[in-house]
N, C-alpha and C positions, 0 to 999 in steps of 0.2 A: 410454576417459573414458566412453564416448556408453555404453557395454555398462555399466560400472561404476554408473551413476545410472540409468539403468534400473533394474537390482538393486536398489540402494536404497530408489527408488521405490517397485517392488513389496511387499519386504519392508517398508516402510512401512505400504503399504496393509492390509496381512495384519494387523500389529498393532494399526492403527485398526481393524478390523474385529473384529479377539477381543475389543479395550476394551470394543465396543461392546455384547458378547452378555454377559447377565447372568448365565449359568452357570460362566463364567471358563473354558470348555474349549475354546473355539472357537479359529481361528485359531492363533496361532504361541502358544497358551499351554502348548502340551506342552514348548516347550521353557522356558518356566518354573520345567517340572516338573523338568527336568533342571537345571538351573544352581541353582533355589535349594532351601537342605537345608532351611529352613523349610516349604516347601510340600512337599517331597518326605515330611518329618517329618508333616505334617499329612495327607497323603495316605494314609500307610501308617495312622495310627491311625483315620483314616474306614474302612478297608479291614476293622482290626481290626473295628470295632464294627458294622458290617453283615455282618462273618461271627456276630460274636454274633446279631445280629438274624435271621439266617434261621433259629438253631437255637430260636426261642422262637415260640409258639401267638400267631396273630395273630387278628382279628376279620372273619368274615362281613361284607359291608355287607348294608345293608336289611334289620336285625333289629328294629329298633324298631317296637311295633304302635303303635294310637292312643291306647294306656295310655302316656303320656309320663312320669308320676311326679307330685310333687308340685311348688307355686307357690305362694309366698308372696303377698301382697297388695303389689303396686306402690308404690312412694314417686316421686311425682311432683317431680324436682327442679328444676323450672320453676317451682314454685310458691312463692311467696315463704314462708320460714319452713321449708318442711320439709327444705333441702337443710343447715341447721345444726344440725338435731338429731338424736340418736345416733341411729343406723340398723341395728340390730342383730335378728338371728332366729335364734330357736333351734328344734332337733328334739330330742325326747326318745325314745326305744324303752325300752321295758320288756319283760323278756326273761320276765317272770312269777314267776322263782324265781332264785335266785345262781347263776350259771354260769360254768364255764372257759371264756375267750373267748381265742382264738388272734389272730385279725384281724379288723376293723372297714374295711368296704371301701365307696368313698363310688363312687358308678357315676355319671356324667355326664348331662344331658338333651342330644338330638340334637333342637334343635327352631328353626324360623325364623321370625321375624315380621318381616315388612320388612325394614327395612334390617340388624336384627340378626345376632346371627351365629350358626349350626347347631349344629356341635357345640361343646359346653361353655356352653350356654347358662343365665343365671344360679348357675355356680358360684361360691363365695365366692370374694373375692381373697384377702383374712385370717381368719382362722379357729381357731379351739380344739378339740380334743375331751378331754371330761373323761367319767369313769367313777364311781358311786358306788351303793353301797348302800342309800341315802335317797333318797326321790323328789325332797327340798327339795334337795340337791347341797348340805348344809350346810357337808360336809367333803369336798369332790372330789378325786378323784385325778386329774393331769392325766395323759393318754395321747399328746396334739399338741398342740404351740404354734406355730401358725402365723401369731402378730399382729405379730409384728417385720417383717416383709415379706411383698411381695407374693408368691403363690403361684401360678407359671403357670398359663393355663388349660389342665387336662388332655384338651380337645377328647374326643373318643372313649372316651379309655382312664381305666381304673380307677385310684383312687388306694388305694392301702394302707397302712393305719395298724395297726400290729403293736408288741406289746413281745414283745423275748427272754422266754423259759420261759412267756408267758402271764401271765393273772391271772382272778380271780373276783371278779363281778359283777355285777349284777342290772341297771343303770341306765345307759344309754350318751346322752350329750347331746355333740350338734354346735353350738356355736355363731360364728353370721356375724359377726364384726363390721367388717368392710367389704363391701359390698357387691359383686356384679356389675352394673354397670350400662353405658346406652347409650342413648343421642339422649335423653337427660332421663330416663329410667326407672332406677331401681335395685329388684334384689328378688333370691330367693333360690331358684332350682330344683335340684330332683336327680331322676333318674331311680331309682334305687335304694340302699338300705343293706342291706349284708349286715352278717352278724356270726358267723363264720366260727369252727368248733369241729371240731378234723380237716376230714373233706369234709362236713362239715352245713354246710348256711348256718340259725343260730336262729333268724333273722328272716323266714325265708320264710312266709308265710301267717300271719303273728300277728294278732290279731283287731283291730280298729280302737281298743279300748275301751285299749289297752297298746299307743297309739300317740299324741303328743302334740307339738303346735308352737305358738309363740307365734301364729301365724295363719295360714289358710290358704285359699287361692283355689280355694274347691271348684268344678270343671267338668266333671262325668263328662261320659266318658270320660277324657276326655284327662290332668286335673289330677285330684289327689286325694290327701288323707294317706294313706289305703291302698293309693297304687298304690308306694309306696316300700318295700312288702316284698310285691309281686305276683311275682316274678321275671322283670318283661318288664322289657326294659332296649335299651340297644345293643350289650352285649357277648354276649347271645345263650346258648347254648349252649356249656358246658368244655369245646371242643376243641383237642385237637392237630393238629400235620402230617401224623401218617400218613396216608394214602390209606383211606378202608373199602373192604375188600372184598365189604361185603354193604349193603340197605338198612332190614335190622329186620324188622319181621313184618306183615303185611296180611292181612284174611281176603278168602274168597272175596268177590267181587263179588254185591252182593244190589242187585233190583231197585228194590226201596221203602227209603226213608232211615228210617222206625221199625222195618224188620229187626233183631233182637238179636245181638251177638256178643261172644262173650267170650274171652279169655286168662288164663292164671293161669301164677303161679309159686311152684314147689316149691321151698322151702329145706332140705328135708331132715328137718330135724328144726327143734325151736320157739326161738326168738331172739327178744330183746327190741327190736322196731324204734319208731324214733324220727321217722323221714323214708322218707316214699314220692316217688320223684321221677320223672315220666312225664316221654320227652323226644322230641320230636315226630319224625316222619320228612320225607322232602324225596325225589322223585324225577324223574328226568329227562325223564320223559314227561309231566308237568305241571310245568315248569320256574318259572312263574307263581304256583303252591299251593304259598305258605310252609305250614308246620303240615299235609303232605297226610294226610289220614286221621284227623286227628284229631277225635272225635266231638265232636258237637253237643252229644248229653248222653249223662251216663255215672255212674257208681257203681262206687266201690271197697269192695271186701268181702276178710275176713281170717278166718282160721280156725288152729285150733291143729292138732295130729295126731292128738287123736281124732276132730274132726272131717273127716276128707279127704274127704268128699262134701258139704261146706259148705251141709248142711243147717239148719243153725242159727248162717249166718255172722254177723262182728260187721263192721259196719258203720260205715267210719270217714269217708267221703264219698258224697255224695250231690248230684248236679245234674241231675236227670234230672226235673225240673218245671219248669224253664227252659232256653234253649239258652246254651251256656257261649260264652265270648268265643273263638276260636282264637290260639293262643299264637304262631301263624307258626315260628319256630326257638326260643324261650324256652322255657324246664324250668318244669314245672308241680309246684311241690312240695304236696307233701301232710303234716301233723305229725301222728305219732303218739305218745301217750303213751308209751311204753315199755311194749306190749304183748306179751306174747311171743307169736308165731305161728308157724305155717309155712309158711301157705300164704295167698296175694293173688290175688285175681281180679281185674280191671278188664271190667266189663260195659258197652258201649255200646249205649242203646238209643235214639239216632239217629246213624245213619252220617253221614257226611262225604261229598258227593256227589262223583262223579268227570266223567268224562264223559256218557254214557247210562246210567250205576247207580251205586251209593255200595257203599263198603267201612269199615273199620277196620283203619287202620294207626298203627305205633310205631316208633320206632327204637331205642329203646331203655327197659326198665326198671330205675330202682336202688332198692334195698333198703337204708337204712342202719340198721345197729346200733351205736348208738355214731357213732361217727365212719368206719367203716369199713362198704363197699358189702357186702354181703352176699348180693346178688341175681347175682353176675358169676358167670356159666356153670352158672348153676343149672338144673334141669329147669323147662320149659315145655310146658304140655298149651294145646290150645286149641280151640275150639268145629268150625273149620274153619280150613284156611292155605292160602294162596297158597306150594306150594312151588319153589322154582326154585334157580338160583347165586345168585339177586340179594336176592330173599323165604323167609325161613322161621322158623317159630315157635321155634328153637333160636337166631337170631340176634337174639333180643331181648336176650339177655344174654349177647352176645359183646363189651362192653365198645367197640362203634364206634355214632355215630350214621351216619346214611346218608352222612352224607361225610367225616368224621375219625376220629381215637381218642377217644374221652371220659378229660378230664381230671380228677383231681380240682380241685374248687374252689380250694383254695389254692393250686397249681400253677398254674393256669390264670392268674385275677387277678394272682398277682405276677410272673409271664408276660408281661401285658400290660403291668402298672406299671414294669417292668423295659424294655420294647421301647417305651414313652412315654419314659422315660429317655434310651436310645440315641438314639431317632432325635432326641430334643433335641439332645441333645449330637453327632450328626451334621451336625445343623442349625447348631449353632454354630461346630463346625469347619470346616463348608462357607463358612459367612459372613467368617471367618478367611484361607481359603484364597484365598476371591476376592478379598477383601482385599489379602492380598499381592501375588496375582496380578496384579490390577489395578494395584498401586502399583507393581512391577516393571515390567509391562508399557508405563505410565506414561514413566517412567524411560529405559525403553529406545526406546520412538517418541522422547522426547526426545533422547538420543545419537544415533539413525540421524537424526534431522533436521539436528541438527547436522551432522554426517557427512554430509549430503546438500547441506546448505546449502555448506560447508565444499568437499565434490568440484564443487557446481554453480559454486564459484566459481573455483577452480581450473582445472573447464574452461571457463570464461570466459577466464580469464587465458591457458589455453593455446593454447585457441581463436586471441584477438587476434594471440598473439605468433606463431603459425602462418600469421595473415592478415597480419601486417605479413613475415615472412620471405617468404612464395610473394608477396606483391608487390615484395620489393627483388629477388625471383629472377625476377619478372618482368620489373624495370625492366631490369635487367639483362642480361637474354636483349633486349628491345626495343634496348638502347641497342647489343649487340653486333649484331643482325641490322642495325639502321641502318647502323653504320660498316661492315659486312662489305657490305652492298648497294651503300654508296656508293663504297667503298672497289671494288672489284670490277667490280661490273654497270656503275656510275656510270664509272668508267675508260675502260671496254672501249666504251660506247657514247662516249664522247669522242672514244676514239680513232678508231670509226669515223664518225662525223661529219667529225673532222678529217682523214680518207683522201677521205671522201664527196666534201667541199669542194675539194680538192686537185683528186682527177678531175672534177669540174665545170667548173674552169678551165684544163686541160691541151688545147692545140688540136688535140694527136695524135688526141684521141679522137673519135668521130662524134657528130655532133650527138645524136643519139637517146644514143651513151652519156652525154655529159655530162650529158644532162635526166634519164637514170635514177640515176647521180650524185647531183645536186641533190634529185633525188625522197627518196633513200638519207639525205642530211644532213637532208633537213625532218622526214622520219619520225624521224631518230635525235635530232633535239633536241625533238620531242614526245615522244617516249617516255622524255629524259631529265627534260622537264619533269613527267610523270607518277611517275618513278623518286623525283625530290627531292618529289613530295605521298606518296609511300607511306612514305620514309624520314621526313618529319614527322610523318607519320600515329604510329607506332612509334616514334618517340623519345619514352622516359617524360617528357622536360623539357617536353613540351606536353601541358599539360593543362586549361589555365584557357583562360574567353575570352580575355583578353587576350591569349594565345597564338596564339592563332586569327585576332585582329586583324591582330596582329604578319604572322602568313604573308597573308592579305589583302591587308593593304598591299601587299606585296611582289612577291604574283599580279596585284593589281592595275596595279603598277610595271610589269609586265615585259609585260601582255597590251595597255593602253592607252598604249603607247605611242605617241607622235607627235599625242594626245589630251590636252588640259588637261584634269587634274581634283585633286582633294580628298579626302581621306581622313581622319576623323573618328571615332576615339573615346575612349569613359571612362565613366566610373561605378562605381560598386560589384560592378556585374554582371561588371567585367572580371575579378575576384580569386575566380570563382565555378568549379568544375571541370565540364570538357564529356564525358562518355564518346566513345569514338573513333567510335561511327558515325555522331552527331550532328554529328561534326566532320566526318566525310568527305562526309558530305550537303549541309552549310551552305557546302563548300569547293569541291566540286560545282556546287552550285546558283550560287555568285559566279561561277565561269570559267564556266558558260553563261550567264549574265547578260552577264559583259566581252564575250566571245565575240559575243554579240548587237549591244553597242554598236560592238565594233571592225570588223565586218561588215556589218550591215544600217541602224543607225541613221543613218549618216553624221553624227553629232555630234561635236563640235569642245569641247566641255565634258559633263563627270561629275561627281559630288558622291556620295562614299559616307560612310555614318553606321553606327558599330556602338555598341549597348550592350542595356539592359536596365532593368527595373526590379523586383520582387517579384512578378511575376506572369508577365513573360514577355521571352523573349531577343529583341532586334529588331534586324534589319539593313534597312536603307532603302537603295536603289541609283538617281539621277536621271540624266536626260542631257539635252540638248536636241535630240535628233535631228528627224529625219520624223516618228516617232510613228507609228499605224496607228488603225483603228475594230475596238476590240474585240470589235463584235458580228460583223465579217464573220470568214469562216471563213478559215485562214491553211495555207497548207502549210508542212510542217518540221515538225520536233519540237521547239523550242525552248523555248516556253511552254508549250505539255503537258506537258515533262520536269520545269521547276520546279514546274508546279504540283502533279506525281505526287510530288516531292521532299518539299515543304511539306507536302500530306498523311502522306507515309510518315514524320516528324516529328512530326506529330501537330499540328500548327500551320495557321494559313492565309496566303495569300498575296495581297495587294489590289494591284492594277494599275490604276494611273493615267492614260490616254493619251488622243490624239486625234491624227486628219492632224494633221502641221506641227508640233503643239505637245509636244513629246519622250516620254520614256516615264519612269512614278517605279513601283518593287517594295518594298513593306513585305513582308517575312517577319517573321512575330511567331511564338513558339514558345513555347508555355507549359514551364513547368519541370519534370521529371520528378520530383515531391515536393519539400522543404521544400530552398530553395538551400544548396548544401553548400560553404564556404568549400576552398581548396585548400589542403592542407598541408603547407609548405616543409620 
């Protein structure tokens, strides 16, 4: 029973520990997985979703530059009147002409302001997206309506809005009907808006006049309407899961920043170009330098097959008069108006610093004709190039960034959007699993607690029954022992006493022999008396103070023969039980006192009183004998022995006497714990 109770207690403690853990997988929750079909089903669903998530692209951290995105003006909800006004915001994008679009991508902002959230800052709670060929949107076409229910905050993941088969339009408008709000502020913020056509982002680097918003809190470089289409956001480069075997292109190091370096892509034939995309590099040698080697100043030139030497190049992008911002690991898109060209040359006029020198580096160059990257595996030449297993000019068009394989924008953003949905589903399923686990564990704890209580009660009953059984067995054993001692040893001692008395009276024996027979008779009488005490001690029916008083009364009658005496006992203390050892000590103390009265006091009267109260057991013995001076040392061990017995009982002995005035002994012994009435 003790082992069972210990096991139940251990299991209960483990379950309580399991219930206290938030993830629901501690302690014995694995047992819940085994016994609960609902939990097993949820776990299987979570495992399946995690397997799907593992095949999707993932974002590299810390892609955001200091150009965060667009930020509307803020509405203060704590200002009287503001909260009751319709609080909507809109953003409109003009593609410049009617274009076929496949999807529109909303990229959130990762920004923390005080206690406000970081990822998903300012993303609208309810919104709709419309398209139109008319800038006034008098006859809009609805692309997405999220105004009937709150849209879950996407945090750092893009939200893809698409229509099967695509559509043709010129204007795209996002209307936020319920703004993001926190700490009494409401606003609209967006990191990037992409308009995808195949692998191209039609919105990349649109001029400011083609962007419009209800209002804008212009605070460059962090916030501005132009940041919506600058390509710099939390999603970074469109990268897959395949590890890159190369780093890209890097020029030979130059001592001066202003040294020029160029690299050129040859498409092999003239093709109409619509976008040039430069992807920054990264190297483990300088892990803190995102956008490693991206030139501070550069220009982009193009030429047709007729101008192989680029003697009269077409200049499409020029940032040689001012330093450009390092894009970190975001793509830099340069729109091209469909010009047929064969050669594209990027010339760095101010290099990027390394340690003690400078260099020009890119991980990949993409050239889009329509929605296709026609630069993939195209021929590359360079003014000079660092050539090894990681860096080389041919690695500029191998389809890899410095870290992973390059993905088309549609696949990348849809993969991230799908990851967002799967992670939300996993979170919901995990919460359901935790709820079921906690519920099952609570029930299990309740059942085990009940079982433990029942087991403890059964253990208590069994223990009490065992105690009563052992007590009855011990009483029977004591009764048998007392009977056997009385019958066997007592009768034998009685025979010895009788024979020795007869021998001491026979005249045919010598005087010495008769004297020895008399001593034998005396000793046998003493032993018989001691044996009677032992028999009385072990008898199970002599348990109370009243039983002890009766024994003391018999002892007094035997030992004070010839001395007039009284014996008084009474009070509730007589009903209290008394253990064996205190009984023995009190009886021996009493016999020592009786012996002193009989042999030494010369008393002719004595009085004995036994009783007690709630605190003490008391025994009083008084005689009218010769008394003594307690200050004088006395020979013999009588008084000393009585004091030692009183001490062993944990009590106290008071002796009142004087020469010629008799002796009064008062023994007071405290009860050990609460007084316990004897049960009959």
